[in-house]
VOLO-343541 format. One line per 8 residues: number of its first residue (from 1); their letters; for each residue x, y, z of N, C-alpha, C, O. Coordinates in pm, whole numbers, plus 50000, padded with zeros to 5 digits. Atoms other than C-alpha are relative to their C-alpha. Example, Ala and Ser with C-alpha at 12.3 -4.5 7.8 and 13.67 -1.06 7.14 Angstrom:
1) AS) 50089/49881/50000/51230/49550/50780/50090/50120/50000/50194/50118/50066 | 49918/49881/49994/51367/49894/50714/49923/50109/50073/49974/50220/50090
This chain:
1) MIDPPTSS) 49961/50006/50090/34669/09807/96409/49930/49849/49890/49863/49835/49788 | 50011/50120/50089/34649/09459/96303/49851/49947/50087/49818/49976/50202 | 50147/50029/49912/34283/09294/96384/49999/49885/49990/50090/49839/49922 | 49945/50187/50000/34227/08885/96441/49950/49973/49895/49897/50066/49834 | 50044/50071/50095/34132/08661/96184/49822/49981/49993/49774/49956/50103 | 50135/50012/49983/33763/08635/96130/50005/49881/49886/49908/49877/49810 | 50076/50116/50114/33788/08310/95886/50107/49892/50070/50224/49910/50105 | 49923/50110/49962/33881/07962/96004/50104/49979/49927/50119/50022/49813
9) AGTPERKV) 49829/49966/50014/34261/07885/96000/50027/49834/49885/50032/49730/49950 | 49954/50057/50094/34345/07649/95664/49899/50044/49896/49895/49980/49790 | 50069/49955/50121/34062/07877/95463/50049/50054/49854/50160/50019/49813 | 49915/49962/50126/34156/08010/95154/49954/50162/49982/49973/50242/49890 | 50069/49882/49987/33972/08301/95276/50039/50126/50105/50000/50240/50129 | 49974/49972/49838/34166/08335/95602/50181/50044/49889/50263/50128/49925 | 49899/49938/50069/34457/08375/95327/50038/50136/49968/50140/50203/49984 | 50033/49894/50050/34314/08643/95181/50043/50153/50081/50110/50252/50052
17) ELDQTVDY) 50001/49925/49898/34280/08828/95473/50094/50051/50053/50094/50170/50082 | 49892/49982/49979/34604/08799/95576/50119/50006/49947/50226/50017/50007 | 49918/49878/50099/34779/08918/95273/49919/50119/49994/49967/50205/49921 | 50054/49792/50041/34565/09266/95266/50057/49989/50109/50175/50016/50085 | 49969/49890/49895/34633/09322/95677/50127/49994/49955/50141/50100/49895 | 49822/50012/50045/35048/09237/95578/49997/50104/49926/50068/50201/49954 | 49970/49893/50077/34993/09448/95318/49979/50118/49984/50014/50182/49884 | 50061/49940/49987/34815/09695/95470/50131/50106/50088/50179/50215/50058
25) AIQLLVEE) 49899/50000/49918/35072/09715/95748/50132/50053/49952/50175/50164/49984 | 49932/49982/50061/35335/09701/95559/50019/50148/49950/50095/50239/49985 | 50061/49831/50043/35183/10006/95359/50081/50108/50078/50179/50182/50066 | 49980/49877/49953/35170/10199/95582/50149/49969/50105/50123/50016/50216 | 49867/50005/49936/35575/10109/95749/50071/50054/49950/50158/50126/49999 | 49903/49958/50084/35713/10172/95456/49989/50134/49918/50072/50177/49839 | 49953/49849/50019/35591/10533/95401/50028/50070/50080/50044/50192/50071 | 49967/49881/49835/35667/10622/95780/50172/50049/49939/50226/50159/49927
33) AHLVGWTR) 49883/49958/50003/35996/10588/95692/50038/50000/49893/50158/50027/49902 | 50029/49845/50079/35976/10727/95389/50021/50102/50011/50104/50171/49952 | 49977/49847/49999/35906/11020/95523/50115/50048/50115/50155/50163/50135 | 49854/49966/49902/36189/11037/95772/50159/49962/49925/50256/49950/49999 | 49945/50011/50142/36410/10980/95481/50109/49825/49958/50217/49820/49899 | 49988/50072/50101/36436/10591/95407/50004/49959/49891/49894/49946/49837 | 50083/50032/50189/36477/10483/95029/49862/49849/50045/49909/49764/50121 | 50102/50036/50035/36163/10283/95016/50045/49870/49943/49932/49822/49935
41) VEFLTAVL) 49904/50094/50032/36370/09976/94887/50111/49962/50064/50137/49842/50057 | 49939/50030/49896/36620/09981/95118/49933/49947/50138/49995/49875/50216 | 50059/50069/49893/36355/09904/95385/49949/49891/49984/49942/49795/50060 | 50060/50088/50029/36191/09728/95195/50086/49838/50074/50048/49760/50161 | 49903/50081/49976/36502/09491/95207/50045/49928/50139/50085/49817/50175 | 49935/50050/49837/36574/09531/95583/49869/49906/50071/49865/49836/50173 | 50127/50073/49946/36225/09394/95615/49955/49900/49974/49859/49845/50027 | 50008/50140/50045/36274/09098/95408/50127/49884/50080/50143/49763/50088
49) DAANARLS) 49896/50054/49978/36575/09058/95557/50015/49925/50194/50066/49833/50257 | 50059/50075/49810/36433/09049/95962/49853/49907/49985/49780/49874/50079 | 50138/50109/50034/36130/08816/95777/50059/49864/50007/49984/49773/50042 | 49919/50125/50058/36381/08531/95700/50125/50026/50092/50225/50003/50023 | 49964/50025/49893/36582/08571/96033/49883/49950/50100/49861/49847/50165 | 50149/50040/49920/36285/08539/96204/49937/49843/49975/49903/49749/50047 | 50062/50173/50062/36163/08233/95996/50129/49950/50019/50125/49970/50140 | 49859/50049/49944/36560/08079/96052/49991/49986/50133/50063/49902/50186
57) AIEEETEL) 49919/50031/49817/36519/08132/96469/49849/49912/49981/49841/49831/50073 | 50150/50101/49979/36145/07939/96414/49987/49907/49960/49898/49827/49991 | 50002/50153/50041/36262/07669/96211/50151/49915/50098/50206/49807/50072 | 49823/50097/50006/36624/07599/96428/49898/49991/50172/49911/49897/50251 | 50074/50124/49844/36327/07621/96785/49947/49873/49950/49937/49790/50040 | 50128/50087/50028/36097/07349/96553/50123/49944/50000/50140/49908/50116 | 49896/50088/49987/36393/07183/96520/50100/49935/50145/50195/49857/50146 | 49928/49992/49849/36517/07175/96893/49925/49929/50083/49967/49862/50177
65) EGGGT) 50076/50042/49912/36183/07084/97010/49929/49886/49952/49832/49828/50001 | 50031/50110/50053/36164/06831/96772/50062/49890/50017/50038/49775/49980 | 49913/50156/49971/36442/06637/96914/50141/50001/49796/50247/49944/49773 | 49949/50017/50077/36550/06710/96549/50218/50082/50000/50264/50180/50059 | 49846/49916/50077/36978/06794/96395/50023/50107/49982/50130/50139/49931
């Protein structure tokens, strides 16, 4: 479902490639969720909440690893 990147890290092409990959993956998930009864808005809101929670967890891990407070 998700292909590896073909561009080098830090290049604009890599960002475009990732955006397209994520958009396609989300589109598939939204359509599947909608078919089984979730609304698109509630599903995307849940995806956003989950992504924010994961980002917060990564931030906390980074602070702990770096010795931050």
